[in-house]
C-alpha positions in Angstrom: 93.7 122.6 120.9 96.2 121.6 123.6 99.7 122.8 124.4 101.3 119.4 123.0 99.4 119.9 119.5 101.9 119.3 116.7 102.9 122.5 114.8 99.7 123.0 111.9 102.7 122.8 109.1 103.7 119.3 109.5 102.1 116.2 108.1 102.6 112.5 108.9 101.9 109.7 106.8 102.2 106.1 106.1 101.8 104.0 103.3 102.6 99.9 103.0 102.9 98.3 99.6 103.4 94.5 99.2 104.5 92.6 96.3 105.2 89.2 95.4 108.2 88.4 93.1 108.1 84.9 92.1 112.1 84.3 92.6 113.7 83.3 95.7 114.8 86.0 98.5 118.4 85.6 97.6 118.1 87.0 93.9 115.2 89.4 94.8 117.9 90.7 97.7 121.0 90.8 95.1 118.7 93.1 92.7 116.8 95.2 95.5 120.4 96.2 96.7 121.4 97.7 93.6 118.8 100.4 93.8 119.5 102.3 90.8 119.2 99.5 88.4 115.1 99.3 89.3 113.8 102.7 90.4 112.8 104.7 87.1 111.2 107.8 89.4 114.3 109.2 90.4 118.1 109.3 89.4 120.2 108.3 92.1 123.9 109.0 92.9 126.1 107.8 95.8 127.5 110.8 97.2 129.1 109.5 100.7 130.6 106.1 101.5 130.9 102.7 99.8 127.6 102.0 97.5 125.1 99.7 99.4 126.8 99.7 102.8 125.3 101.1 106.1 126.2 104.5 106.2 126.2 105.2 102.4 124.4 108.2 101.2 122.7 108.8 98.1 121.5 111.9 96.4 117.8 111.3 94.8 116.7 113.3 92.3 113.4 113.6 90.6 113.5 112.7 86.4 111.7 115.7 85.3 111.9 118.5 88.2 111.0 121.4 86.1 107.6 119.8 85.6 107.0 119.7 89.1 106.5 123.3 90.1 108.3 122.7 93.2 111.0 125.2 94.9 114.7 124.3 94.0 116.7 122.2 95.0 115.1 119.4 93.6 116.4 116.4 95.2 116.4 114.9 98.6 118.7 112.3 100.4 118.5 108.6 101.5 121.1 106.9 103.8 121.3 103.5 104.5 120.9 102.9 108.2 120.1 99.0 108.4 120.9 95.9 106.4 120.1 92.7 107.5 120.6 90.4 104.5 118.0 88.8 102.5 115.6 90.0 105.4 115.3 93.7 105.7 116.9 96.8 104.2 116.0 100.7 105.8 116.5 104.2 104.4 116.1 107.4 106.2 115.2 109.7 103.6 116.0 113.6 104.4 116.2 116.8 102.8 118.7 119.2 101.7 119.5 121.6 104.7 116.8 124.4 104.0 114.3 122.1 102.6 114.0 120.1 99.4 110.7 120.7 97.0 110.0 123.6 99.6 109.5 121.3 102.2 111.5 119.9 105.1 111.5 115.7 105.0 112.2 113.4 107.5 111.2 109.8 106.6 112.0 106.1 106.8 111.5 103.3 104.2 111.4 99.7 105.7 111.4 97.1 103.5 110.9 93.3 104.4 111.7 90.3 102.3 109.8 87.2 103.5 110.3 83.9 101.9 107.0 82.5 100.6 106.3 79.1 99.0 105.8 80.4 95.4 108.9 83.1 95.7 109.6 86.5 98.0 107.0 88.6 99.1 108.5 92.1 99.5 106.5 94.2 102.0 107.7 98.1 101.7 106.5 100.7 104.5 107.3 104.4 103.9 106.9 106.4 107.3 106.9 110.7 106.6 106.9 113.8 108.6 106.6 116.5 106.1 106.8 120.2 107.3 105.6 123.1 104.9 103.9 126.4 105.0 101.4 124.4 102.1 100.7 121.9 104.6 99.4 124.8 106.9 97.6 126.4 104.4 95.8 123.5 102.7 96.1 120.2 105.4 93.6 118.3 103.2 95.9 118.7 100.1 98.7 116.8 101.5 99.2 113.2 101.1 101.7 110.4 99.8 99.5 109.2 96.9 102.1 110.6 93.9 105.0 108.7 96.3 103.0 105.6 96.6 102.1 105.4 93.1 105.6 105.7 92.1 107.1 103.3 94.3 104.4 100.5 93.4 105.7 101.3 89.7 109.2 100.6 90.6 108.7 97.7 92.5 106.4 96.5 89.8 109.6 96.8 87.7 111.9 95.1 90.2 109.5 92.2 89.6 109.8 92.4 86.0 113.6 92.6 86.2 113.9 89.7 88.6 111.4 87.2 87.0 112.9 88.0 83.6 116.2 86.0 84.9 
């Protein structure tokens, strides 16, 4: 191990999802920015700033935190850090001071909107750094599979809603 090695309690992860929504970019964007209307995996509450504007902050809570068997608090924050209308939506995700779910979270969600002949290709990327003692104890158990599965379910819900217009 070198002296520049990262702390063993740190997990770095990434996943990418793509979905085609058979509607124009402007319709997909309009619904996407109203995150609370299509996210089903979490409850979302605006806690700072103008909802949907750069700098606004949302508190994001699991819909069934008692079932997760994770330490409190059972919420984290998302801050909108970049908006390029109908092209890019970037969130910074972070834990409460002292941690959320028993870990320190720092992540970025970068969503891109690409016009296609048959609609809009939505490309979602999550980049995450998670610091937790559980990572140091069992590094091979840490992954983003649950987050990926939840986001895919949410994106399919967005697709269903937008395509129903």
